[in-house]
TORPA-4810 file (N, C-alpha, C, O; in nm, 3 decimals):
<nodes>
NODE_1_8.484_11.770_10.129_8.544_11.765_10.259_8.700_11.725_10.248_8.728_11.657_10.150_X
NODE_2_8.797_11.756_10.330_8.932_11.725_10.347_8.966_11.690_10.464_8.943_11.761_10.563_X
NODE_3_9.035_11.560_10.469_9.090_11.504_10.596_9.244_11.514_10.583_9.309_11.452_10.499_X
NODE_4_9.297_11.604_10.680_9.430_11.613_10.683_9.500_11.499_10.789_9.475_11.506_10.909_X
NODE_5_9.583_11.403_10.739_9.614_11.298_10.828_9.693_11.351_10.967_9.682_11.310_11.082_X
NODE_6_9.763_11.439_10.918_9.848_11.507_11.045_9.758_11.565_11.141_9.790_11.565_11.260_X
NODE_7_9.662_11.608_11.105_9.555_11.659_11.201_9.476_11.578_11.302_9.427_11.621_11.406_X
NODE_8_9.470_11.443_11.254_9.387_11.345_11.333_9.465_11.232_11.386_9.419_11.157_11.472_X
NODE_9_9.584_11.221_11.334_9.662_11.094_11.396_9.807_11.127_11.428_9.859_11.229_11.384_X
NODE_10_9.864_11.053_11.493_10.002_11.075_11.565_10.135_11.000_11.470_10.252_11.037_11.462_X
NODE_11_10.070_10.890_11.408_10.138_10.797_11.326_10.064_10.738_11.222_9.941_10.732_11.233_X
NODE_12_10.133_10.684_11.103_10.054_10.600_11.010_10.114_10.467_10.978_10.153_10.427_10.868_X
NODE_13_10.114_10.404_11.093_10.206_10.269_11.111_10.115_10.167_11.211_10.159_10.053_11.229_X
NODE_14_10.012_10.201_11.264_9.945_10.131_11.365_9.780_10.119_11.323_9.714_10.209_11.271_X
NODE_15_9.738_9.999_11.356_9.596_9.984_11.350_9.521_10.104_11.400_9.442_10.170_11.332_X
NODE_16_9.552_10.123_11.519_9.461_10.218_11.600_9.477_10.341_11.527_9.374_10.410_11.526_X
NODE_17_9.582_10.391_11.463_9.569_10.512_11.392_9.484_10.493_11.251_9.408_10.583_11.214_X
NODE_18_9.498_10.394_11.187_9.430_10.342_11.065_9.268_10.365_11.116_9.189_10.434_11.052_X
NODE_19_9.234_10.301_11.230_9.099_10.310_11.271_9.065_10.455_11.292_8.956_10.484_11.244_X
NODE_20_9.127_10.550_11.349_9.100_10.686_11.345_9.042_10.722_11.216_8.931_10.770_11.197_X
NODE_21_9.132_10.693_11.130_9.093_10.751_10.982_8.963_10.682_10.953_8.866_10.752_10.927_X
NODE_22_8.950_10.548_10.955_8.839_10.479_10.913_8.712_10.557_10.980_8.622_10.602_10.909_X
NODE_23_8.713_10.566_11.103_8.600_10.639_11.178_8.567_10.806_11.107_8.458_10.858_11.084_X
NODE_24_8.705_10.859_11.088_8.654_10.983_11.032_8.570_10.997_10.895_8.482_11.077_10.862_X
NODE_25_8.632_10.887_10.825_8.582_10.884_10.674_8.437_10.810_10.705_8.337_10.858_10.653_X
NODE_26_8.428_10.706_10.778_8.281_10.646_10.795_8.168_10.741_10.844_8.051_10.727_10.808_X
NODE_27_8.211_10.837_10.928_8.115_10.926_10.970_8.081_11.022_10.875_8.006_11.113_10.913_X
NODE_28_8.124_11.021_10.751_8.109_11.116_10.643_8.088_11.057_10.514_8.080_11.129_10.415_X
NODE_29_8.080_10.937_10.506_8.072_10.855_10.387_7.948_10.860_10.341_7.938_10.853_10.219_X
NODE_30_7.812_10.875_10.429_7.692_10.877_10.355_7.659_11.006_10.293_7.561_11.013_10.219_X
NODE_31_7.735_11.111_10.319_7.724_11.242_10.241_7.757_11.225_10.091_7.842_11.143_10.055_X
NODE_32_7.701_11.290_10.018_7.737_11.277_9.867_7.862_11.351_9.827_7.922_11.320_9.724_X
NODE_33_7.898_11.440_9.899_8.049_11.512_9.850_8.168_11.394_9.883_8.169_11.309_9.972_X
NODE_34_8.258_11.418_9.788_8.371_11.340_9.791_8.453_11.370_9.923_8.435_11.471_9.992_X
NODE_35_8.548_11.268_9.951_8.634_11.304_10.083_8.775_11.304_10.025_8.817_11.215_9.951_X
NODE_36_8.839_11.400_10.060_8.993_11.409_10.003_9.053_11.386_10.143_9.004_11.422_10.250_X
NODE_37_9.178_11.312_10.121_9.242_11.283_10.238_9.399_11.301_10.186_9.455_11.248_10.089_X
NODE_38_9.453_11.396_10.287_9.572_11.458_10.244_9.690_11.389_10.328_9.675_11.386_10.451_X
NODE_39_9.805_11.336_10.273_9.918_11.280_10.329_10.014_11.372_10.346_10.129_11.329_10.357_X
NODE_40_9.991_11.523_10.352_10.107_11.600_10.333_10.171_11.578_10.487_10.103_11.556_10.587_X
NODE_41_10.306_11.587_10.485_10.384_11.569_10.619_10.352_11.441_10.699_10.353_11.440_10.822_X
NODE_42_10.322_11.327_10.620_10.310_11.214_10.680_10.452_11.114_10.680_10.549_11.130_10.607_X
NODE_43_10.434_11.020_10.773_10.561_10.939_10.774_10.522_10.821_10.679_10.406_10.811_10.640_X
NODE_44_10.621_10.732_10.642_10.586_10.604_10.570_10.449_10.528_10.632_10.420_10.522_10.751_X
NODE_45_10.373_10.471_10.524_10.254_10.417_10.570_10.263_10.268_10.563_10.296_10.212_10.459_X
NODE_46_10.230_10.199_10.683_10.226_10.060_10.694_10.101_9.986_10.658_9.993_10.045_10.667_X
NODE_47_10.106_9.869_10.620_10.003_9.780_10.567_9.902_9.783_10.688_9.782_9.795_10.662_X
NODE_48_9.945_9.773_10.819_9.833_9.778_10.923_9.754_9.896_10.930_9.637_9.893_10.968_X
NODE_49_9.815_10.007_10.892_9.745_10.130_10.893_9.637_10.103_10.764_9.515_10.112_10.782_X
NODE_50_9.687_10.074_10.651_9.596_10.081_10.540_9.492_9.961_10.570_9.381_9.984_10.521_X
NODE_51_9.502_9.850_10.632_9.414_9.759_10.650_9.304_9.804_10.730_9.188_9.783_10.694_X
NODE_52_9.333_9.869_10.845_9.224_9.924_10.940_9.158_10.043_10.905_9.078_10.095_10.982_X
NODE_53_9.192_10.099_10.773_9.143_10.219_10.735_9.084_10.189_10.589_8.964_10.162_10.588_X
NODE_54_9.141_10.190_10.481_9.090_10.193_10.363_9.048_10.051_10.343_8.939_10.034_10.287_X
NODE_55_9.122_9.938_10.383_9.075_9.825_10.386_8.930_9.791_10.441_8.839_9.744_10.373_X
NODE_56_8.926_9.822_10.566_8.783_9.823_10.631_8.681_9.892_10.537_8.578_9.834_10.501_X
NODE_57_8.712_10.015_10.499_8.614_10.087_10.419_8.563_10.019_10.301_8.450_10.037_10.256_X
NODE_58_8.667_9.926_10.243_8.631_9.865_10.118_8.536_9.732_10.165_8.446_9.690_10.093_X
NODE_59_8.562_9.685_10.270_8.505_9.572_10.314_8.353_9.613_10.360_8.258_9.536_10.342_X
NODE_60_8.340_9.738_10.420_8.189_9.774_10.460_8.120_9.822_10.352_8.002_9.790_10.344_X
NODE_61_8.182_9.914_10.239_8.113_9.985_10.133_8.147_9.937_9.993_8.084_9.982_9.898_X
NODE_62_8.241_9.850_9.978_8.276_9.795_9.862_8.373_9.882_9.777_8.379_10.004_9.792_X
NODE_63_8.451_9.810_9.685_8.567_9.869_9.621_8.503_9.991_9.537_8.551_10.103_9.551_X
NODE_64_8.404_9.972_9.457_8.361_10.063_9.362_8.314_10.207_9.429_8.343_10.316_9.379_X
NODE_65_8.240_10.189_9.544_8.190_10.303_9.615_8.314_10.383_9.678_8.317_10.506_9.681_X
NODE_66_8.425_10.293_9.734_8.524_10.371_9.798_8.603_10.450_9.693_8.628_10.570_9.707_X
NODE_67_8.639_10.378_9.591_8.697_10.429_9.462_8.640_10.568_9.424_8.713_10.665_9.403_X
NODE_68_8.518_10.572_9.418_8.424_10.691_9.379_8.427_10.802_9.469_8.425_10.918_9.428_X
NODE_69_8.433_10.769_9.597_8.411_10.870_9.696_8.541_10.932_9.747_8.544_11.049_9.784_X
NODE_70_8.667_10.839_9.749_8.775_10.885_9.815_8.882_10.933_9.714_8.912_10.868_9.614_X
NODE_71_8.940_11.056_9.748_9.042_11.117_9.669_9.166_11.132_9.748_9.146_11.183_9.859_X
NODE_72_9.290_11.099_9.720_9.402_11.108_9.781_9.490_11.212_9.714_9.505_11.234_9.594_X
NODE_73_9.560_11.287_9.848_9.620_11.399_9.789_9.754_11.403_9.854_9.763_11.327_9.950_X
NODE_74_9.867_11.477_9.825_10.001_11.506_9.877_10.075_11.372_9.912_10.142_11.367_10.015_X
NODE_75_10.065_11.278_9.839_10.145_11.151_9.845_10.270_11.149_9.776_10.279_11.185_9.658_X
NODE_76_10.371_11.106_9.846_10.508_11.089_9.787_10.471_10.985_9.672_10.368_10.918_9.666_X
NODE_77_10.579_10.986_9.578_10.563_10.867_9.475_10.566_10.725_9.528_10.503_10.632_9.475_X
NODE_78_10.654_10.712_9.649_10.642_10.554_9.701_10.496_10.555_9.764_10.422_10.459_9.741_X
NODE_79_10.454_10.658_9.842_10.328_10.661_9.915_10.219_10.610_9.816_10.137_10.522_9.843_X
NODE_80_10.231_10.685_9.688_10.107_10.662_9.593_10.113_10.512_9.526_10.013_10.452_9.487_X
NODE_81_10.232_10.469_9.519_10.255_10.333_9.456_10.192_10.223_9.551_10.118_10.131_9.517_X
NODE_82_10.238_10.252_9.673_10.192_10.142_9.784_10.041_10.143_9.800_9.977_10.040_9.818_X
NODE_83_9.983_10.279_9.791_9.847_10.291_9.823_9.789_10.237_9.697_9.694_10.161_9.716_X
NODE_84_9.824_10.258_9.570_9.757_10.204_9.448_9.768_10.068_9.454_9.666_10.005_9.426_X
NODE_85_9.878_10.000_9.489_9.881_9.839_9.501_9.795_9.803_9.604_9.716_9.712_9.578_X
NODE_86_9.792_9.849_9.710_9.703_9.819_9.816_9.553_9.823_9.779_9.488_9.724_9.811_X
NODE_87_9.497_9.912_9.724_9.374_9.930_9.674_9.352_9.820_9.542_9.241_9.766_9.539_X
NODE_88_9.424_9.793_9.463_9.396_9.725_9.348_9.397_9.575_9.426_9.315_9.493_9.386_X
NODE_89_9.475_9.542_9.521_9.474_9.396_9.572_9.351_9.392_9.649_9.289_9.285_9.651_X
NODE_90_9.304_9.495_9.715_9.183_9.478_9.787_9.064_9.459_9.695_8.966_9.398_9.738_X
NODE_91_9.065_9.508_9.566_8.958_9.500_9.466_8.946_9.336_9.452_8.835_9.288_9.427_X
NODE_92_9.046_9.261_9.468_9.051_9.130_9.412_8.971_9.045_9.528_8.911_8.942_9.497_X
NODE_93_8.975_9.097_9.670_8.907_9.014_9.770_8.781_9.087_9.825_8.721_9.036_9.920_X
NODE_94_8.735_9.214_9.766_8.607_9.272_9.789_8.489_9.203_9.741_8.378_9.252_9.760_X
</nodes>
């Protein structure tokens, strides 16, 4: 399954948009297929967005399960670095 952020949200800096992504992933998380998230044509991403999406998924399912199931695509170098740092920091608190 692939989720294209630009098709489901209007921005990548609010908690409410992060929650939309969380809901999309959560509704499909129990399936055994990996979930690919495309960041193509998105704006810079805030910590609020990550907290309400990826952070809440890690809290609900655990770091290892999220790491195993989610794949991220079409990130800029800076988006990748910020996401990687966010996920690694989340691991410390999961």
